[in-house]
N, C-alpha and C positions, 0 to 999 in steps of 0.2 A: 856632775852634780849641777842641778839647776841653779842659776844665779837668782838670788832673792834680795836684790839691793836696788833701791830707787835712786839714791843720791850717793855719789862718790866725793869725798873730801880729800884733797891733796894738801899735805902739810907736814909739820914737825911737832912731835910730842916732846915737851920739855919736862924735866924734873923740877918741881917746885919745892923749895925749902923755905918755910915761913916761920917767923919769930913773932911772939906775942908782945914783945917790947922792942926797944931799939936793938940794932945789931950789936952795938957796943956792949950792951948790958945783958943780952939774952944768953943763957947757957944751953938752951935747947932749941933745936929747929925741927919743925914738923914736916914730914914728907908727904907730898901730894904729886899730882901730875897736872900739866896745863899747857898753855899755848893758845894762840888766837883761833886756829882752825879746830883744835881739839875741843875747845869750849863750844864752838858752833856745832860740831858733830855730836857732842853729848846732849846739847839742847834738842837737836833733831831726834835723837834716840829716845830721850825721856818723854817726848811727845808721842812716841809710837812710830816714828819714821824708820824706814829700813835704810840704814846708812853704813857705808864702808869707809875705812880710813886708810889712805895710801901714804906710806912713809918708809923710811929706813930707820932701824933702831940699833944703837950700838951695843955690842956684847960686852958691857962693862960692869955687870952686876945689877943694873937697873932694867935690863931688857925684859925679864920675866915680869917684873912689877908693872911696867908700861903696858905690855900686851894683855896681861890678866886684868888690869884696871879697865882697859878699853872693852874687853870681853864682858866684864861684869856690867857694863853699861849697854850691853846688847849691840855693840858696834862690831861689824864684820872686820876681822883682821887678817883675812886669808891672803891679802896681797902685800902684807908687811914683810919686809926682808930684814935680816940682821947683817951687820958687818963688824969689822974690828975697830971702828972709830968710836969715839965717846959720844954719849948723849948730851944734848944741850941742857943747860940748867939756868934757873934764875933763883935769886934769894930775895925774899920779900919781907918787909917789916912795916906794919902800920900802927901808929899810935894816934891818939886824938889830935896831936899837934904836928905830926910829920909822917911822911911815907918814904921808905927807902926801897930801891929796886936795883938790883945788880944782875946783869946778864953775863953768862959764859957760853958763847955760841961760836967759837972758832973751830974749824975743822971737825964739825959734828957729823954724826952718822947720816943725817938727812942731806948733807951737802953732796952725798953720792947718789941722790935721786937722778934718774935718767928716763928716757922714753921707753926703756925696756921694762919699766915698772907698771905699765898698764897697756892693754891691747885694744885694738879697734873693736874686736868682738865683745869685749867687756863693756866698753863705752856705749856701744850702740844699743845695749839692753837696759841702759839707765834712763831715768827721767831728767837728771840734772848732774852737772859737774861743778864743783865749787873750789876756789882757791883764793889766795891773797898775795899782795905785793911782798909781804914778809917772806913767803916761801920762794918767790922768784929771786929775792935778794941773796939767798943762801949760796948759790953757785950757778955756773953756766948750765950745768946739767939739769938742775931743778927748774931753771928758767925755761929750758928747752922742753922739759916734761909738761909744764903748764901750757905752753904754746901748742904742743902736739895734742894734748887732751882737749883743749878748747876747740882747736881746728877740726879735730876728728868728731867731736860732739856736734859741731855746727853742720858738718857734712852729713851727719846721720839724724838730723832733726832732734837732737838732744839739747835741752836748755843748758846754758852756762851762767854762772854768777860769780862776781868778783868784788873784792874789797881791797883798795890800795893799802889801807891800814897803815898809813905812813907814820913812822915814828923816827924822830931825828936821832935817837940814841944809838941806832945801828943801821939806819938806812940813809942813802943819799937821795935827795929830792930829784935830781936830774935822772939818775938811774931808775928811780921808782916810776917816774913819768914815762920813761922810755919802755919800761917793762909793760906798762899798760897799753901804750900805743901799739905795741907789736901784737897784742891780742884783742884790741878793741873791735876789729872786724868780726870777731867770733864771740862777742860778749852780748848776752841778752839782758842781764840784770847787773846793775852796779850799785854798791852801797858806798856812801861818802859821808865823811864828817865835814861839815861846812868849814870848821875852823882848821882842821889838820890836813884835809885832803884838798878841798876846793880852793881854799885861800892860799895854802902854802905850795901846792903843786901846780895849780892853774891860775893863781892870782885873780880869782873871781870870787866875789862874796855876795853876789845877787842870786837868789834862788832861781829866778826866771832865766838868767844867763847861764847858770850851771845846767839847768834842764835842757835848754836849747843846744848848748855845746855838745852834750852827750847824745841827745836825740839826733842831731845832725850827723854824729858819728855812727849812727845805726843802733845804738843801745835802746832796747825796747822799754825797759823799766828802770827808772832812776829813783833811788831812795836817798834822801839827804837828812842827816841828823843835825839838828840845830839846837845847841844849848842856849843860844840867845832867845830863841822863840819857844824853848822848852817842849820840843816835839820833833816829829818826823814829817818831811814832805815827800809825797809819793807821786811821781810823774809817769803817766802812761797814756799813750795815744793822744797827746796834746793837752790832757787834763792834769791838773795838779791838785791834790787833796792834802789836808793836814791832819795829823793825829797827835794829840798831846801825849807827853810822857805819862805813864800810868802811876797814879798814887804816889807822887814824889814826896809827899809829906812823911811817908814811912820809910824812905830810902836811907840806909845806913852805910852801904858799901856799893859803889857803882863800878867796881873793878870788872872789866870784861863785859859790861852790860851791852855794849854794841855788838860784840860777837854773839851773845845770847839772842839779841834781837834778830840778827841775821839767821840764826838757826830756826827761830820761830817763823820767820818770814818764808824761808825756803821750804820748811815743812808744809806751811799753809798753801803756797802756790803750787806745790806738787800734789796737793790733795784737793784741788778744785776751787780754792779761794780766788777771788779777784785780787789784783794788787792792792787796792784800797782796803779791802777786808783783811788781807794778809798783814798789812801794816798795823791795823787795829789789834789783831790777834797777837802779833809779835810784840807789840808795846806792852801787853799784859804779861807775856812771858818774861820779858826783860824787866818790867817793873817789879814783878814778884821776886825775881832773882836779887834785886837790890835791897830787899828787906831783910837779908841775912848776910853774914860774913862768909867770904870764900867764893872765888869766881865760879868754880865747878860745884862745890858742895851745896851751894844755895840755888842751883838751877831747878826750877819746879818741874814736877811730873804732870802728865796730861790731865789727870783728874782735878788737880789743884787749879790748873789754868782754866779748864772749862767751868769751874765754879765761879770764876771771876770775869769771864768774857761777857 
């Protein structure tokens, strides 16, 4: 069967249980699916991108829900494998005054990811491979898979994109930095949060210094999200441009907006946009997503985005 995929996303799909009130007071939890890379993959798919998701899913009662949910989003699931481990889960509660977030991610199905989960023949027919530091942190096998996929992509002139997506609640800053350093030679695009990634991992808070650091490492396109400046800096071939966050006055829920931005950017660059124009396009995608509740539920479709670009 002919491969009809442009972008492969390596990650972990989590079960999301969300409450409309505090966890202490809520008697009902709503079931969804989520995770950083899943959110990016859904954003690509809703824009019309041809994307596959590479992971392992636990055979614990949620496997059918996860796979069917991805398929409903027109995400290719042909490389997803199941095993007897459990699926990762997080419980979320947001009120006007507080946000509660609990993760359950020990010994999950995706920790069994390995280099056997993707082949060179598959990679060389792609336009781009994407993953994050969150996935590398799962296990030695997952870390090896990301390295293999990026190295193989580089050897076959396939673009690679990466987001450290550092979060102190289940990632170690030293390990996260080491994970990236082992694939930096194979990375074409990097997405960074100025506050969480650049400052905490590299102890650099100057846009110019961050850009130079990664350009010197050989990364072609550097995208930095800065809440201080209310926008995105995009660096490419020595030039730095700035794109403001889109329509922030209407934002009501910024959960996973960075992952949605990444999806919009990757869709754009694999469809002929310059890095600067890709940032403008992705800012609209992300901005529209923040105007409704729910990380995945509120991701806009292509027609809505084009109305606002």
